[in-house]
N, C-alpha and C positions, 0 to 999 in steps of 0.2 A: 685841637691841640691836646686836650686832656685824654682823648682816645688813645693817644700814643704814649703820653707820659706815665699814666697810671699803670698800664701793663708792663712797661719797661721797669718801673720802680719795683713792682711785685716780682718780676722775674729776677732782678738783681738781689732782692731780699732772699728769695728762695735759694739762689746760688750761694750767697754769703753764709746762710744758716743751714745749708743742706746737711751737714754732719750732725747738728743738733736735732734737726727734724728726723733724720734717719734713726738716731739713737732713741728718740722718744717713741717712734713707732715700733722699734724692735723691743723695747722694754714693755710696751703696752700690749702688743699683739704677738710677739715672738716670731715675726716674719721680716725678712729682709725687704726693705722698701725698693731697693734697686731692681729686684726681679719684677715687681709690680710696674715700676716706671718703664722698664724696657718692654714689657709685654704691652702696656698701653700705647707706647710710642709705635710699636710695630702694627698694632691694630689700627691706630689712627692713620698711619701712612698707607696701609693697605686700603682703607676706606677712601682716603683722598685719591689714591691712584685709580681706584675703580670709578669714582665719580668724575675724575678728570679724563679718563679714557673714553667714556661715552660721549 
């Protein structure tokens, strides 16, 4: 049961506070976090696709 509840709570917190997280990273590193998230999502989907295809 905790295996499901903890990731869901973490995901909801990230969704609720996304704007603050993005502003923090932009002020700290001067890079848009959206570009990193999109790139990582594409890479993860590509890897999953390759693993599931075989």
